[in-house]
Structures are given as structure tokens and as C-alpha cells.
N, C-alpha and C positions, 0 to 999 in steps of 0.2 A: 366219500373217501376224499382226503384231503391229500397233498404230496407237497412237501415243504423242504426245501433244499438247507442244509444245516452244514457247516464249515466244522469239522471234527479238528481237534488240537495234537493229538498223539495218534499216530498210529503205529498176517503173515498167511494161506492157501486156498484151496477151491473146492467146492461141493458138488459131487455129482451122483445121481443114481444110474448104475447101469443096468436096467431092466428093460427089455425089449417086450413091448406087448404084441403078441401074435393076434390074429383076429379071433374075438372070443367068441365064447357059448354059452348059453346062459347055465348059470351055476343052479345045482340041483341041491339045494337048501342043505341039511348036514352032510348028504352024501358028497359033496365040493371036497377037492382035495388038491394039494398045493406044498408049496416049499417055502422056504423064509430065505430070503435074500439080504446078503448083506451090502450096501451098497458100497459104490467104489467112495464116496465121500466119507464113507464110516472106516475104511481101512486105514489106518497109521502105518506109514512106513518109516523105517528108520530114521532117515534124514529130515522125517517130519518134526521129530521131538524137539519143543522149545522154538520153532518155527512155523509150523502149520499146525492150525487145530483139525479137529476132523468131527465130524457129525456122530451123534449117538443114537442111530437110526436103524430100524430093521423092518422089512416089509414082508407080508405073508403073500405069495401071488399064487393064485389058483392055476390048475394044469391050463386051464385054458389062456390062460395069459394075462388077463384082467377080467375084473368083474364087471359083467355085461348084463345090467338090466335097468327097467324105469324103477325110478324112486316109488316108493309106497305113498299113496296118497293122503294116508293116515298119520297126521302130524306127530312128531316125537318118536316114531317108530324105526328103525335100522331101513336102509334103503333095500336089504334083501333079509327077509325073514327065515328063522331058521337055522341060523349062522352060529347068533348069541355070542357076537363080539360086542364090545362095549359101545353104549351110545351116551350122550351128557345126561338122558335119565338114568338110566340102568347105573352109571357112574356114580351119580347123586346119591342114588337108593342105598348101594353098597358102602357110601362112605357117609351116610345120613348127613346130608346136606339139604334135604326138603323134611318138610314137617312131618308128614305121614308117609314114611316108605312104605311100598307097596311090598308084601311078603313075598320071598322069593327074589325080587329085583331082575326078574325076566326082562332083557332088552327087547322081546316081544310083545312085552303085556306094559312095560313102564314107560310113561310117557311125560313124567313131570321133571323138568331139569331144573336145577338151581335159576335163581330168580333175582339174585341182588349185585352186591360189587360197588365199587366207588373209585374214587381217585384214578390211577394211572396205573397201567402194565405196560412197560415196553420189551418187545422180542427183538433179541438183537440175531441177524440173519446175514448170510454173505449172499451177493450177487440181487440181482433183481428179478423179481415175479411177477410178470405182467398181467398176471389173473388175477393177485391176492384179494382184491376186493369183491370182485364175483365170484371167487371161490366160497370165501366167507359168508356171501349173501344164500347161496344154494345150501351150503351147513345150515344157515341159521335157519333157513326155510324149513327145511327136512325136520330139523329137531326141537320146533317151536320157540326158537331163542328170538329176541328183540334185533332188529336191525343192531350191526354194531358202529359204534365211534370210532373209526380207524382212520389215521393220520398215516401216512409214509413218507420215511426222512431218510434222505442219501446223507449217508456220515461224513463223507466229505466234502458235501455240497456238490456232487457231481452224481446223475444218474447211474448205477453200476451198469456193466453188461449182464447178460443173461450167463446163466452157468455153462461154460462150455461142454460139460458132459451131460445137461439135461437134467439135473434132479436136484439141484437146491431148492426149485420151486416145492418138491413135496415136504422138505423140512418147513419150511415158511407156513405152508398151509395147515401143515400139523399144529405149528406152535399158536399161530394167530387164533386157530377154531377152538384148540383146546382152553387156552387161556380164556376166551370168550367163553365158552362152555361152562365154565366152573364160576365164573365172574361177570356175568352178560351186560350187567351195567357199568362195567369199569372201561375208560377210555383206553385205547389201543393204539400203542405206537410201534409200528414196525420201521424198525431203523436198519437200513441195509447196507452192509459194508461192504467193497470195492471186492473183497476175497476172504478166505479163510485163513489169510496169515495174520500172524500175531498183532504184526502192527496195524493191520485195518480193523482186527476185531478189537482192539482194547481202543482204538479211536471210536467205533461204534459204540461200546461200552460206556465211554467218557459221555457222549452225547446222550445215551440212553437214561445214565442217571440223572443228569439235568432236567432231562425233559419230564421225568417221573417227579422230582422234587417239585418243578415249577406247576404241577397238575395235580397239587394234592397229596403227594406222597403216593408208596404204592410199591410195586416189585418191577426188577429188572430179571427174564426169564434168559437163560442162555443153556442151549441144548447141544452144547460141544465142550472141547477139551483136547487136552494134548497129554501124554504122560508126564509124570513129573521131572523137572529139571533144576539145578542149583539155583538159577537166578530167581525162580519164580516168586520168592520172597519180597523180591523187589516193586512187585507188580501189584503186592496186596492192597494198596493203598488208592488203588481204582476203584475198591468197591467199599469205600467209604462217606460217598456223597450223603449227608444228613436227610433222613427221610425217605430213605430208600432200602428195601430189604432184597439183596441180590440171591438167585437161587440159579444153581448151574446142577446137570445132569452129570451122575455117578460113573457113568460108562458102561459098555456093554461086554466086557471083558473082567477077568480078574485082574485086582489090582487097583489101583488108586490114580486119579485124574485130575488136573489142573484147568480150571480154577476151583472145581467142586472141594478139595480142600483147603483152602484157602480158609482162615479164620473168618474172615470177613464175609465169609459165602454161606448160605444154606445149601447142604449137599443132598441132592434128590434122588434116590436109589430106587430100584425097581421090584416088585412084586410079581407073583401070579394070580390069577382069580380065578376057582375053580367052579365049573358050572355042572349040573345036570346036562349030559349031552342030549337027552331025550326031551326035557322040558324046559331048558335055560334056567333053572332055580341055581341062586348064588349057594354054594356049599362051603368052601371057606376061601381064606386066603393064605398061602404060604410064600415062600421065597422064589424069585426067580434065579435060576442057578448059575445065569449069563452075567448077573448084575455087577458092577464095580463097586468097590469096597474095600477096605482095610486101614491099615496104619500108615499114616504119609511117611514120605521118605525124608521130607524137610520142614515141616510146618510141627511147630510145636503145639504143644497142647494146650488149647483155649482156656479159659476160666470156665467157660460153659459146660465143658467136659469133665472138671475136676471129680465130679460123682462117680465117673466110670473111669478113674484113673487105674484101677485095679486092672482093665481091661485093656486098655490103649496106651499104658505108660505115659511116657513122657513126651508122645506125639498125637497131633489131631487123627483122630480116628473118623472114619466115613463110612455109610452117610449118616445123614442126620433124620430124615423123614423119608418113607417109600410112598409109591403109587404103582399101580398095574402096568408092567411095562412088557412083560413077554409078548411077543408078536403072535405067538399062538392063542392067546388069549386078549388079542389088540383091540385098537379102538378104530372107528370108523373115521376117515377124512376124506375129504372131495378135492381134488386137483385138477383143474381144466386144463392143464398144459399137456403137452406131449412128450414122449421118452425119444430118445436117440434110436434110430431103427423103427418108430412106429410111425403112421401118419393121423393116428387117434387120440384125441384126448385121454387121459387115463381115467378121469371120473373119479368115481367110488374107490376107496383103498383100503386096505386093512393095515396098519403099521404098528409098531411095537418099539422097545428099546427104552432107554432113560431118557431120550428125547421127547416122549410123552409125559414122563414124571415131572421135568422142570415147567412146561407152561401149565399143567394140569395143578401141580401144588402153588403154583404162583396165583392162579386163580383162586384156589381154595383158601390160601392166607388172605388175599383182599377182600375176599367173600367174609371171612370172619371179621373183618373191618376195625382190627385194631391199630394197624397204620401205624406200628414200631418205628422207631426212628433209624435204626439199624439193623443187620441181621445177625449181629452178635446180642442184641435185645430180643429178636425173634427167637432165636437158639436157646437162649436164658430160659424163656418161657416155656419152649417145648422140652429142654430137659428137666425142668420142675416136676413134669407130669410124666416121666417115665415108669411105667409099671401102672398107671392108673388107666383102667380100662374104659372108663366114661370118654376120654379125650384121645384115645389110641387104640388102635387095634395089636396087643402085641402080638407079631407072627411068631408062631412056635414049631412050625412044621418047614423041613427044609433046610438046604444046604447050599454054598456058593464057595466062590475063592479057588486060590491057587489048588490043585489035587482035590478040590470039592471038600477043602478041609476046615472051613467056617461053617459053623451050624446056628440056625436060629434057636434063640432060647429065652427064657422070661427075662425081661426088661431090653438093655440097649444090646448089638449086636453087630458084628461086621457086614451081616448080609442084609438086614432092612433098618438099620439105626433104631429108632424106638418103636418101630411098627408102620403101622398107616394110620390114616384119619379117621376117626370117630365124631361127628358132628362139627362144631365151630369152637367149642372151647378149648384153651390151651394153645391158640395158633395167635 
């Protein structure tokens, strides 16, 4: 890992997961029980809108407080068998990122992760993660991924403090690990902002875009947002660095989030992967009821959405493309930091939220290798493929939104956009 201080030119809040880990007991396979925790960093307070961002992260916490077991010695398999949460290999199988997907794509049997990627992916995060590199190494070893080319960059030139609530590290671990999982050969830049205040975050976005452009092009991943506010349009130009595709999470509650609704950003929504509870076999993919999405309050309809004007009207619709984000069908992440109130490192965790979608889809777009020069060109390609099953899985089951009043349907919808990924065409 290389650490490079970089001074940002422009530059609002903080991130923290309020999970207290109790002394853990061994989780008993499918009998494990738990609850979904919404981290404090993912709670938006009224005074935050337009001033502070919040993360889009949820965590599945077992009854015992945390997962406590030795990792499996078999490379590529999950650290705990029988739970059927997603691994890099099982996600690659479901989304057809490998040449010979294993029938059923069970996480307990599927061991082949993606193998390509290039250019760069920058992950914009808040606060410092002191174990980012070592956590990524543990994750990569467990799942048979190559050692990552990771550079840590301090957006304002000074190493940020750690998150005072003790949780920003989990978001960082998720983002760098799942970007690497989907595009193992891409260069990774962890760009650390001083906080989640929008002034700090947008300074980090500026730095991230320039880093990606200077390293062969690629993606900037942003797993955060704020409810929309009238002045947001003035910030849209931050997402126009040539050679960069900007990807932002859609949020984990009904309604729209900025910057996801910017016309210069690819908006990453969330789905649910359904598996057989006895075998782990993939059954289908449907909506995640808590995903963000809907018509923008302020952004006009971009040209790439002219084909769905009958749905969105004159405004930008979100999301564009989706990925598994339901914490109950979540992904494995390793985080070696401790949480407030615990003396033990978190270790292996299962997380969800559209904070998963942004880095994972950034990696998939990178893996496709087209390296389009803007988010709008990337979205234009995606929207040309609406309804074409060879490129996207059209989600046809489930609903979402306020009053659960939006429904999955043929083609584009407010729950999943064009759907989820199939293979590397059309990205």
C-alpha cells in the first residue's frame, strides 16, 4: 500500500456504525439468527440535508453480536458455510462475470471470482481507516483474489482522524473489498475525506476524479448521499472529469438522493437475491423494498432517459442499474477495526444497503473494459439495452418506494432501473 497526501481544492459530516459487539458464540449455519442494524452514519437528520452526507449501509448482526469462527481453509468459499451470503465468486456467478458459471451459484460451492479489470477505481470515503490495507489482504486471501494495488490518498493533504463513532471503517472495507472483488486488476485509490460534510466530500470527489483520469480512466465510487436540495444542480459539474464514470448509491429509503440523481452520475440501486434455504441455489432476483429511487425533485431529464420519458416525465429518474443490496441477502466483508463498546475487532461481517451497489457496479463496469469517457456515455449505452435480456436481468418481481407504490415491471422502473447485470455486454 502506498500513502500519498494530496491537497484538495474545494471542499460537510461524519460516519459511524453504532454496533456494540458482545462476546460471540459460534454461529450455527442456517440456524443463525440476527437483526438488521442501521448504522448511525446512515441516519439522515433534518439539519443534514444539503450540508452533510450519510452512508447507505446496513449490517446484519447475529444474535451473538458478531460472527465468530475461523475462516475456511478452502480458497474462494465464505468464512462460514451454510449461511449463503454472497461471496465474490457467487456474485460473479449470478451476474455472469465468469466464463463457465456453476449451476446454482451456491456460495458454498462456487469458487471462481472475476479475473480482469484495468485502469483505476477511486473510492471516496470519510475519515481514516487504519487497517484498510490489511483488511483487504485478508478478504483477498479468503476469496482467491490477487493482491490489490491500493493507494491511500488524503484529500486535503492531511491524514484524517478516525471516525469518532467508530464505524466509518466498515464502509471503507466494504467499498474497497467489493470494488476489488469485481475488478481485481484495477488500481484502487482510497480517497479519504476529513468528514462527511459536503464541503469535505466534494473536495475528495475532485481529487478522486483527477486520480482516475491520470491512471488510465475508470470509475469513482460514492456510497453516500443526501436528500435532494435546490442548490444541488450547482454541484453537477464535479462529475464531468473526462475519462471518468461516476457511480453513486441510490439510498436505503424511499425517495431520491443526491448525487445519485445527477445527470452526470450512474445511479446504483438495490435488489434482493433469493436462494434456496437448504442448498443455497440461486432462485431469482427481485426488488429490495428499501432501495432508493424515484423522480428527481430538481434535476431535469437527461438525454439518455428520453426513451423512458413516458415514465419519468421531464425529470431525471433513478436508479439506472442495480445490484444485490438487501442486508438479509448481503455480502461478506472483513473489517479488523473495533466498534465502540467492544474490545474485539469486528472481523467478518455481512452487510447490505446500496453502499454495496456502488463499488460492485463500479467494478463490473471496469471489468467490462470499455472505459467510456463520461457517466452520460456509460448511461447512454446502458439505456440502449433496456429490455434486452442478454445484457441485463429485467427485474419483474417486487415493489418499492413510498407506500410501496412502485412496482417492478418489464423494462425500466423506479425500483431497479434497467435491472441488474448479466455478463459484460452493454456496459
